[in-house]
Structure formats: structure tokens, C-alpha cells
C-alpha positions as CSV (number, residue, x, y, z in Angstrom):
1,M,4.5,2.5,-24.2
2,S,3.1,-1.0,-24.2
3,R,0.9,-2.3,-27.0
4,Y,-2.0,-2.4,-24.4
5,G,-1.4,1.2,-23.4
6,K,-1.6,2.4,-27.0
7,S,-4.7,0.3,-27.5
8,C,-6.4,2.0,-24.5
9,I,-5.6,5.5,-25.8
10,Q,-6.8,4.7,-29.3
11,S,-10.0,3.1,-27.9
12,L,-10.8,6.1,-25.7
13,A,-10.2,8.5,-28.5
14,I,-12.8,6.9,-30.7
15,L,-15.3,6.2,-27.9
16,G,-16.8,9.7,-28.0
17,F,-17.2,9.6,-31.8
18,L,-18.9,6.3,-31.8
19,M,-21.1,6.5,-28.7
20,W,-24.1,7.6,-30.9
21,S,-23.7,4.6,-33.2
22,A,-26.0,1.6,-32.8
23,V,-23.3,-0.8,-33.7
24,T,-23.9,-4.5,-33.0
25,A,-21.4,-7.3,-32.5
26,A,-22.4,-8.8,-35.9
27,Q,-20.5,-6.0,-37.6
28,I,-17.2,-7.3,-36.5
29,E,-17.8,-10.3,-38.8
30,E,-19.2,-8.3,-41.7
31,G,-16.1,-6.1,-41.9
32,A,-18.2,-3.0,-41.7
33,G,-15.1,-0.9,-41.3
34,L,-16.4,1.1,-38.4
35,L,-14.0,-0.4,-35.8
36,Q,-10.6,-1.8,-35.7
37,F,-10.2,-4.8,-33.3
38,S,-6.9,-6.4,-32.5
39,D,-6.0,-9.6,-34.2
40,E,-6.0,-11.3,-30.8
41,T,-9.6,-10.2,-30.1
42,Q,-10.8,-11.2,-33.5
43,N,-9.3,-14.6,-32.8
44,C,-11.1,-14.8,-29.5
45,V,-14.4,-13.8,-31.1
46,E,-14.1,-16.7,-33.6
47,C,-14.6,-19.2,-30.8
48,H,-16.6,-17.3,-28.2
49,R,-19.4,-16.2,-30.5
50,K,-20.1,-19.9,-31.1
51,L,-19.4,-21.2,-27.6
52,N,-20.9,-18.3,-25.6
53,P,-23.3,-16.4,-27.9
54,G,-24.9,-14.6,-24.9
55,L,-21.6,-13.3,-23.7
56,Y,-20.7,-12.3,-27.2
57,Q,-23.9,-10.3,-27.7
58,Q,-23.5,-8.6,-24.3
59,W,-20.1,-7.4,-25.3
60,G,-21.5,-6.4,-28.7
61,D,-24.0,-4.1,-27.0
62,S,-21.4,-2.5,-24.7
63,A,-19.5,0.8,-24.8
64,H,-16.3,-1.4,-24.8
65,F,-17.3,-2.8,-28.2
66,R,-18.1,0.7,-29.6
67,A,-14.7,1.8,-28.4
68,G,-12.9,-1.1,-30.1
69,V,-12.0,-2.7,-26.7
70,G,-12.3,-6.5,-27.0
71,C,-11.6,-9.8,-25.2
72,F,-7.8,-9.6,-25.4
73,E,-7.5,-6.0,-24.3
74,C,-9.1,-6.9,-20.9
75,H,-7.9,-10.5,-20.5
76,Q,-4.3,-10.3,-21.7
77,A,-1.7,-11.3,-19.2
78,E,2.1,-11.2,-18.8
79,D,4.1,-14.3,-18.5
80,D,4.8,-13.7,-14.8
81,D,1.2,-13.0,-13.8
82,P,0.2,-15.4,-11.0
83,D,-3.0,-16.5,-12.8
84,V,-1.6,-16.6,-16.4
85,M,-3.0,-19.2,-18.8
86,E,-0.4,-19.7,-21.4
87,D,-1.2,-20.8,-25.0
88,H,-4.9,-20.2,-24.7
89,N,-5.6,-20.7,-28.4
90,G,-2.2,-19.2,-29.0
91,H,-2.5,-16.3,-26.5
92,T,-1.4,-15.6,-23.0
93,I,-4.4,-14.5,-20.9
94,S,-5.9,-14.6,-17.4
95,V,-9.5,-15.4,-16.6
96,I,-9.9,-12.7,-14.0
97,V,-10.1,-9.1,-15.0
98,S,-9.1,-7.3,-11.8
99,P,-9.3,-3.7,-10.8
100,K,-5.6,-3.4,-11.6
101,D,-6.4,-4.5,-15.2
102,C,-9.3,-2.0,-15.4
103,A,-7.0,0.8,-14.1
104,R,-5.1,0.7,-17.4
105,C,-8.0,2.7,-18.8
106,H,-10.0,3.7,-15.8
107,A,-7.3,4.8,-13.4
108,E,-9.2,7.4,-11.4
109,E,-12.2,5.2,-10.9
110,V,-10.0,2.4,-9.6
111,K,-8.1,4.7,-7.3
112,Q,-11.4,5.9,-5.7
113,F,-12.8,2.4,-5.5
114,S,-9.6,1.0,-3.9
115,S,-9.9,3.7,-1.2
116,S,-13.4,2.6,-0.3
117,H,-14.8,0.1,2.1
118,H,-16.3,-1.8,-0.8
119,A,-12.8,-2.9,-1.9
120,K,-12.0,-4.1,1.6
121,A,-15.1,-6.2,2.0
122,G,-13.1,-9.4,1.6
123,R,-11.3,-8.7,4.8
124,I,-14.3,-10.0,6.6
125,L,-12.7,-13.5,6.2
126,G,-12.1,-14.9,9.7
127,S,-14.6,-12.5,11.4
128,L,-17.5,-13.5,13.7
129,D,-19.8,-13.6,10.7
130,N,-17.6,-16.3,9.1
131,V,-17.6,-18.4,12.3
132,L,-21.4,-18.7,11.6
133,A,-21.0,-19.7,8.0
134,E,-17.9,-21.9,8.4
135,V,-18.6,-23.6,11.8
136,V,-22.1,-23.1,13.1
137,E,-24.0,-23.4,9.9
138,G,-21.4,-25.2,7.8
139,N,-18.7,-27.9,7.9
140,R,-15.7,-28.9,5.8
141,G,-17.6,-31.0,3.4
142,L,-16.7,-29.1,0.2
143,K,-13.3,-30.4,-1.0
144,T,-11.4,-29.0,-3.9
145,S,-7.8,-28.9,-5.0
146,A,-7.1,-25.7,-3.0
147,F,-9.1,-27.0,0.0
148,P,-8.1,-30.7,0.3
149,H,-9.3,-30.6,3.9
150,G,-12.5,-29.0,2.9
151,T,-14.3,-25.7,3.3
152,S,-17.9,-24.6,4.0
153,A,-20.3,-24.6,1.2
154,V,-22.3,-21.9,3.1
155,A,-19.3,-19.5,3.0
156,V,-18.5,-20.3,-0.6
157,N,-22.1,-19.7,-1.8
158,G,-23.1,-17.1,0.7
159,C,-20.5,-14.8,2.4
160,W,-17.9,-15.0,-0.3
161,Q,-20.2,-14.1,-3.2
162,C,-20.9,-10.7,-1.8
163,H,-17.8,-9.9,0.2
164,G,-15.4,-11.7,-2.1
165,T,-12.7,-14.3,-1.3
166,E,-9.1,-15.0,-2.0
167,V,-9.0,-16.5,-5.4
168,K,-6.8,-19.6,-5.5
169,V,-4.9,-20.4,-8.6
170,L,-4.2,-23.9,-9.7
171,E,-1.7,-25.3,-12.2
172,G,-1.9,-23.7,-15.7
173,G,-3.7,-20.6,-14.5
174,K,-7.0,-22.4,-13.7
175,L,-9.0,-21.2,-10.8
176,D,-10.1,-23.3,-7.9
177,P,-13.9,-23.8,-8.1
178,A,-14.5,-23.0,-4.5
179,T,-13.1,-19.5,-5.1
180,F,-14.2,-18.8,-8.7
181,P,-16.7,-17.9,-10.2
182,N,-16.7,-15.0,-7.7
183,S,-17.6,-11.3,-8.2
184,G,-17.6,-10.3,-4.6
185,I,-16.9,-6.7,-4.3
186,G,-13.9,-7.2,-2.0
187,R,-12.4,-10.2,-3.9
188,L,-8.7,-10.8,-3.2
189,N,-7.3,-11.2,-6.6
190,P,-4.2,-13.2,-7.6
191,D,-2.4,-10.0,-8.8
192,G,-2.7,-8.5,-5.3
193,S,-5.5,-6.1,-6.0
194,E,-8.7,-6.0,-4.0
195,G,-12.2,-5.9,-5.4
196,S,-14.2,-6.7,-8.5
197,C,-15.5,-4.0,-10.8
198,A,-17.9,-6.6,-12.2
199,A,-19.7,-6.7,-8.8
200,C,-21.6,-3.6,-10.1
201,H,-20.7,-3.4,-13.8
202,A,-21.7,-7.0,-14.7
203,R,-19.7,-8.7,-17.3
204,H,-19.6,-8.4,-20.3
205,S,-21.9,-5.6,-21.1
206,F,-20.6,-3.4,-18.2
207,S,-23.8,-1.5,-18.4
208,V,-23.7,1.9,-16.6
209,A,-27.6,1.8,-16.5
210,E,-27.4,-1.6,-14.7
211,A,-25.0,-0.2,-12.2
212,R,-27.2,2.8,-11.5
213,H,-30.3,0.7,-10.9
214,P,-31.0,-0.1,-7.2
215,D,-31.4,-3.8,-8.0
216,S,-27.7,-3.9,-8.7
217,C,-27.0,-2.9,-5.1
218,G,-29.7,-5.3,-3.9
219,K,-27.5,-8.3,-4.7
220,C,-25.7,-7.7,-1.4
221,H,-27.5,-5.0,0.4
222,L,-30.6,-6.8,1.6
223,G,-31.6,-9.3,4.2
224,P,-32.0,-9.2,8.0
225,D,-28.8,-7.4,8.9
226,H,-28.5,-4.8,6.1
227,P,-31.8,-4.5,4.2
228,Q,-30.9,-1.3,2.4
229,K,-32.7,-2.5,-0.8
230,E,-35.9,-3.2,1.0
231,I,-35.6,0.0,3.0
232,Y,-35.1,2.0,-0.2
233,A,-38.2,0.3,-1.8
234,E,-40.3,1.4,1.2
235,S,-39.0,4.9,1.2
236,K,-40.6,7.8,-0.8
237,H,-37.4,7.7,-2.9
238,G,-37.9,4.1,-3.9
239,I,-41.6,4.6,-4.5
240,A,-40.8,7.5,-6.8
241,F,-38.2,5.5,-8.7
242,A,-40.6,2.6,-9.2
243,A,-43.3,4.9,-10.5
244,N,-41.0,6.9,-12.8
245,I,-38.3,4.4,-14.0
246,K,-39.0,5.3,-17.6
247,R,-38.0,8.9,-16.8
248,M,-34.8,8.1,-15.1
249,N,-32.6,8.3,-18.2
250,L,-30.4,5.5,-16.8
251,H,-28.4,5.1,-20.0
252,S,-27.3,8.7,-20.3
253,S,-23.5,9.2,-20.6
254,K,-23.9,12.4,-18.6
255,W,-26.1,11.5,-15.6
256,I,-26.3,14.6,-13.4
257,V,-29.2,14.8,-11.0
258,G,-31.3,17.9,-11.6
259,E,-30.2,18.0,-15.2
260,D,-30.5,14.6,-16.8
261,Y,-33.1,13.2,-14.4
262,W,-35.1,14.5,-11.4
263,A,-38.0,12.1,-10.8
264,A,-36.2,10.1,-8.1
265,P,-32.8,9.3,-6.7
266,T,-31.2,5.8,-6.8
267,C,-28.5,4.4,-4.5
268,A,-26.0,5.6,-7.0
269,T,-27.4,9.1,-7.1
270,C,-26.9,9.6,-3.4
271,H,-23.6,7.7,-2.8
272,M,-21.7,7.9,-6.1
273,S,-23.1,9.8,-9.0
274,A,-22.5,13.4,-10.3
275,T,-24.2,16.5,-9.2
276,K,-23.8,20.0,-10.5
277,N,-21.1,20.5,-7.9
278,Q,-19.5,17.1,-7.5
279,S,-18.0,14.6,-9.9
280,V,-18.7,10.9,-9.9
281,T,-17.0,9.0,-7.1
282,H,-16.4,5.3,-6.7
283,D,-15.7,5.7,-3.0
284,V,-19.1,5.1,-1.5
285,G,-18.0,6.4,1.9
286,M,-17.4,10.0,0.9
287,R,-21.0,11.0,1.5
288,I,-21.8,9.0,4.6
289,S,-21.6,10.7,8.0
290,W,-22.2,7.6,10.2
291,N,-20.8,4.1,9.9
292,N,-23.7,2.0,11.2
293,R,-22.1,-1.4,10.8
294,P,-20.5,-1.8,14.3
295,I,-22.2,-2.4,17.5
296,V,-22.0,1.3,18.3
297,S,-22.2,3.6,15.4
298,V,-19.0,5.6,14.7
299,R,-18.0,8.4,12.4
300,P,-16.7,7.0,9.1
301,E,-13.2,8.5,9.4
302,Q,-12.7,6.3,12.5
303,A,-13.6,3.2,10.5
304,D,-11.4,4.3,7.6
305,K,-8.5,4.8,10.0
306,K,-8.7,1.2,11.2
307,L,-8.5,0.0,7.6
308,G,-5.6,2.3,6.7
309,L,-7.7,4.2,4.1
310,P,-7.1,7.8,3.0
311,G,-10.6,8.6,4.1
312,A,-9.2,8.7,7.7
313,D,-8.3,12.3,6.8
314,V,-11.8,13.3,5.6
315,P,-14.0,14.3,8.6
316,W,-17.6,13.4,8.7
317,Q,-18.7,17.0,8.4
318,I,-17.2,17.2,4.9
319,R,-18.9,13.9,3.9
320,R,-22.3,15.2,5.2
321,K,-21.8,18.4,3.2
322,N,-21.3,16.3,0.1
323,M,-24.5,14.4,0.8
324,K,-26.4,17.5,1.5
325,D,-25.3,18.8,-1.9
326,V,-27.1,15.8,-3.4
327,C,-30.2,16.3,-1.3
328,S,-30.4,20.0,-2.3
329,N,-31.3,19.1,-5.8
330,C,-34.8,18.2,-4.6
331,H,-35.1,19.5,-1.0
332,N,-34.6,22.9,0.5
333,K,-32.0,23.6,3.2
334,N,-34.4,23.6,6.1
335,W,-35.8,20.2,5.0
336,V,-32.3,18.7,4.7
337,D,-31.1,20.1,8.0
338,A,-34.2,18.8,9.9
339,F,-33.8,15.4,8.4
340,Y,-30.3,15.1,9.7
341,I,-31.5,16.2,13.2
342,Q,-34.0,13.3,13.1
343,Y,-31.4,10.8,11.8
344,D,-28.7,11.8,14.3
345,G,-31.3,11.6,17.1
346,L,-32.1,7.9,16.3
347,V,-28.5,6.9,16.0
348,E,-27.6,8.5,19.3
349,L,-30.7,7.0,21.0
350,Y,-29.7,3.5,19.8
351,N,-26.0,4.0,20.8
352,D,-26.8,5.4,24.3
353,K,-29.8,3.4,25.4
354,F,-28.9,-0.1,24.0
355,A,-25.5,-0.5,22.3
356,K,-23.1,1.0,24.8
357,V,-25.0,-0.6,27.7
358,G,-25.2,-3.9,25.9
359,K,-21.5,-4.0,25.4
360,E,-20.9,-3.2,29.1
361,L,-23.3,-6.0,30.1
362,M,-21.7,-8.6,27.8
363,A,-18.2,-7.7,29.1
364,A,-19.4,-8.3,32.6
365,A,-21.1,-11.6,31.6
366,K,-18.2,-13.0,29.8
367,P,-16.6,-14.9,32.7
368,L,-20.0,-16.6,33.3
369,R,-20.5,-18.1,29.9
370,H,-20.6,-21.8,30.3
371,R,-18.8,-22.4,26.9
372,D,-16.0,-20.3,25.3
373,A,-16.9,-21.0,21.7
374,P,-18.7,-18.2,19.9
375,F,-22.4,-18.9,19.5
376,A,-22.2,-21.8,22.0
377,N,-24.3,-19.8,24.5
378,K,-27.8,-18.5,24.2
379,V,-26.7,-15.0,25.2
380,D,-24.3,-14.9,22.3
381,W,-27.2,-15.3,19.8
382,V,-29.5,-12.8,21.5
383,W,-26.8,-10.1,21.7
384,F,-25.6,-10.8,18.1
385,E,-29.1,-10.4,16.6
386,L,-29.8,-7.4,18.8
387,W,-27.0,-5.3,17.3
388,H,-26.1,-7.1,14.1
389,H,-29.6,-7.5,12.8
390,E,-32.1,-5.4,14.7
391,G,-29.9,-2.4,15.6
392,R,-28.6,-2.1,12.1
393,R,-32.1,-2.2,10.6
394,A,-33.2,0.6,12.9
395,R,-30.2,2.8,12.0
396,H,-30.3,2.1,8.2
397,G,-34.0,2.6,8.2
398,A,-33.6,6.1,9.7
399,S,-30.8,6.9,7.3
400,M,-33.0,6.3,4.3
401,M,-36.4,7.4,5.7
402,A,-38.1,4.0,6.0
403,P,-40.2,4.3,9.1
404,D,-41.4,0.7,9.3
405,Y,-37.8,-0.5,9.3
406,T,-36.8,2.2,11.8
407,H,-39.6,1.2,14.2
408,W,-41.2,-2.2,13.8
409,H,-38.3,-4.0,12.2
410,G,-35.8,-2.0,14.1
411,M,-36.1,-0.3,17.5
412,Y,-39.1,-2.4,18.5
413,D,-37.1,-5.6,17.9
414,V,-34.1,-4.1,19.7
415,A,-36.2,-3.2,22.8
416,K,-38.1,-6.6,22.8
417,S,-34.8,-8.5,22.6
418,F,-33.1,-6.4,25.2
419,Y,-35.9,-6.5,27.9
420,T,-37.4,-10.0,27.3
421,E,-34.4,-12.1,26.2
422,F,-31.0,-10.4,26.8
423,V,-31.4,-9.1,30.3
424,P,-33.4,-12.2,31.6
425,E,-30.6,-14.4,30.2
426,L,-28.0,-12.3,32.0
427,L,-29.9,-12.4,35.2
428,E,-30.1,-16.2,35.0
429,M,-26.3,-16.4,34.4
430,A,-25.7,-14.1,37.4
431,E,-28.0,-16.2,39.7
432,K,-26.2,-19.4,38.7
433,G,-22.9,-17.7,39.4
434,Q,-23.9,-16.6,42.8
435,V,-24.4,-20.2,44.0
436,S,-21.2,-21.4,42.4
437,T,-18.4,-22.9,44.4
438,D,-15.8,-21.1,42.2
439,P,-14.8,-17.8,43.9
440,A,-14.1,-16.3,40.5
441,K,-17.6,-17.1,39.3
442,K,-19.1,-15.6,42.5
443,A,-17.1,-12.4,42.0
444,A,-18.1,-12.2,38.3
445,A,-21.8,-12.8,39.2
446,A,-21.7,-10.0,41.8
447,K,-20.2,-7.6,39.2
448,L,-22.8,-8.6,36.6
449,M,-25.7,-8.0,39.1
450,E,-24.2,-4.6,40.0
451,T,-23.9,-3.7,36.4
452,I,-27.6,-4.7,35.7
453,R,-28.7,-2.7,38.7
454,K,-26.8,0.4,37.5
455,V,-28.4,0.0,34.0
456,F,-31.9,-0.1,35.4
457,D,-31.3,2.8,37.7
458,D,-30.7,4.9,34.6
459,S,-33.6,7.1,33.3
460,N,-33.6,5.2,30.0
461,H,-34.6,1.9,31.7
462,R,-36.3,2.8,35.0
463,W,-39.7,2.2,33.5
464,A,-39.0,-1.5,33.3
465,V,-38.6,-1.9,37.1
466,D,-41.6,0.4,37.8
467,K,-39.5,3.4,38.8
468,M,-40.6,5.8,36.1
469,D,-40.2,9.5,37.0
470,P,-43.5,10.8,38.5
471,S,-43.7,13.7,36.0
472,E,-43.1,11.3,33.1
473,R,-45.7,8.9,34.5
474,A,-48.2,11.8,34.7
475,M,-47.5,12.9,31.2
476,R,-48.0,9.3,29.9
477,E,-51.3,9.0,31.8
478,K,-52.5,12.4,30.4
479,A,-51.7,11.2,26.8
480,R,-53.5,7.9,27.4
481,R,-56.7,9.6,28.6
482,E,-56.6,12.0,25.6
483,F,-56.3,9.0,23.3
484,L,-59.3,7.3,24.9
485,E,-61.3,10.5,24.7
486,R,-60.3,11.0,21.1
487,Y,-61.6,7.6,20.1
488,K,-64.4,7.5,22.6
489,R,-63.1,4.4,24.3
490,N,-63.7,3.4,27.9
């Protein structure tokens, strides 16, 4: 067994004994005799307690410190590691502590995390989102050793900081400044591993309480296209958390909902943390029964299959059962079952009325786009925001019980964009194509017009061309009159 392996076992053995002790980093200097740190770590501390006192104190307040795990135990490197820094004050280290390094002690957690969509977030590189950051919004003005021809400062400071990027190693184990610092959750590490544990367990305290707090997830899960943090804050769950944060027992080593806390759930409660029937999981997809990221929502096992993840063999029904187990700690079965009927209804409404139809219309309109480049046409922007921003907000809002995001920031925006921007733009494209001298354009225009007619002949959209079913019209008129009577309006 390697020196590091022995160190891990020894450290874990004393962790349980020392968890109660309020040991501070200062005791390493005082020779208090409570802990045994390696000579290499003590050598690291001699410098870093002076150069980086904040870092030093964070480590001193951590469970790692109390277990005798120090700088060298995490940062040590082998001579053939891609990012090795030789003779760093006499030691061989690497700056990055990757999931592969963490797995030496936390093997099961890393295995679960590596099977999750979180770990694959860096694969977004080269996607349509990146076209926005690298071309539409950005340029190649940021030049570094690894990017002599330049890269986009928008991508570096935006996309890559959440999704992660491929860390480029320079001579002597130094890291290219365009790619590090970076704690993106899908970071592509020099050792071939994917992900960053520090995305949630921030260095160097690696606080479990911080990882359990919704604000930790909010670093990435907020904004116009995936506002889960804002949605949570609006929901009754988020309101209860804000009102009862002192009762959440976030620092507890055993954090089981219904036993150690019950005032409110956090993101971690629902997606990761232990219940009386389930262990902690670092695969955040194992309790999700819809993947609402694509244009059309799909079941999560379909998305896992595309990425080659083991979750491809876990059907959504099992995942929903896992989440219902979490819900059952505060809600009865009828309540939980009814919630899922409501949620499924919203997802299926969005899919059937707007997403599938929109994809069909965009496919028909493709030959009529006047420029081939992504986002070079108005219709590209309208469609992208309709599904990528507005459609996601509606679906995420319903999944987390935030009615304002489901309606006003969600389906209202979807409908407004569809009827007042998307379809009018398509009609204009078709009309221009009809008078084109290019036979292919004429044929494409005819196909697009026929597709639009078919869409508006469907019961979902007839209202917009004044063809609402008479019984539906009568019901709406009855409801309108009752409203006026209720409020005594003329």
C-alpha cells in the first residue's frame, strides 16, 4: 500500500474520535499532540500560514484538519502526472485536486458523482450556448500561452466557471490562466477525470454545511434559462428555509430529513441527502423524473444514454419513487401523487402545444433562413429564447412549485413569443420565399405555409385564428359574465 493510502486509512480512523473536538489550526504549531501531520504537510504549513492566512484558517476549521489530512495528502503528485510541479519547496505536487485524487478516500462519492450529469457539464464546450459566448458576444481578444490565437473572455469568465473547461497545463506544471482558476462542476482535469468536488465543497474548508445550503447551488442554477435558486426562494420550501435556517442543523454529521431537521428542505435534501430509507447520493439525477433541459422534455434515462452514463439503466419510475420517499417525510401520499399529476400536466402541455410544434416549424423554415450562421437570423433568437429561457423557466417552476415562474415568467412568455414573434417571423419568411425566383425557396415557402396552417388548425391554436370551438367559446363567455357579476363590473 502506498504512503498516501496508509495516510487515508489512518486519517479516517481518527476522524470519528476527533469530530467532537474544537481543534484549531493554531494547535499544529503548538505541538498540542492531538494530531499527527505528515512532515510534508507541516512543511507546507510553514509557508502558507504566512502567505495565505485565510486559506490556512479555513483548513484549520475543517474536518480534514481534525482527521489529520493536510496540504500534501491532497496535493501530492506522482512524477508522471500531467500537471506535476516538481521541487515545490522540495515536494512534488499538483495545484489541482481532482475527483480522482478525492477518490483515494471518498471512492463511493466520486463514483456516484462521476456517473452524474454534473460531472459531464464540461461537455457543453462547442455547443450552441458556446457559440453565443465565443462568437456572438465575444471575440478572440484574450490571449494566453495555451491560446496564442486568443479565446473569448465571456466564455472564460462565464460559461467555463459553471460548466468547467479543459485545464491547460504549461511548462513546469503551471496552469494556463484562461483555464484556471476554475471550479466548474464539469471541469476536464489534466489527469483525465471530469468534475470538481470544490464546485460544491469549496476549498479549503470543504464545509458540508455550505454544500447543503441552497446558495451553494445558486452559483450556477440561477438566471434567465435555469433560475432554480430564484424558483426555490419563491416556493414554500424556500420561504420555510429562510424563516427557519437556525433550525436546519446544517453542520450535523448525520443529516437525515425527519430526524435531524424537519423545518424545510434544501436543494440537497431533495436531490442528494439521506432519508430514513436512502443513503446520500452524489448523482443528482437519481431522483429526477423529467430532464427539462432540452427543447422537448425527455425522461432522464434517455439523456443518460446519450452520455453513456449508467443511469441509462435506471427508469424514471424508480427515480420518481426515490423523490417521493423524500417528499413523504413532510407530505402524505395523496398530496405527493397529486403534485406529480400537476407537474406532469405542465410538462406535457409545454411539450405538445409549443415545443414539438416549434421544432417542426423551425425545420420547415430552415431553407428560408437568409444566413446560415447560428443567431444570424431573428428567428434563431426568438426560438432559442422561447425554449431555452422561457420554456425551461415554466418547467422548472412547476417542478419546484413556484407559480410565478411557471406562469408569468414561464408559459406566459412562451405563448407571447410564439404568437407575437415566432409565428409572425415565420410568416414573413414564407411570404418572401413565395415570391423568390429560386424554385427551391418557393417549394420551401409552400411547405412552411402548409405547416403553419396545420398548426393553427389544431385545437391548441385555433383560438388565434378565431376558430375556437363553439362549446369552448360559450364556456369562456359564461366564465367572463360570472366574473363581471362577481365584481359588479359592467
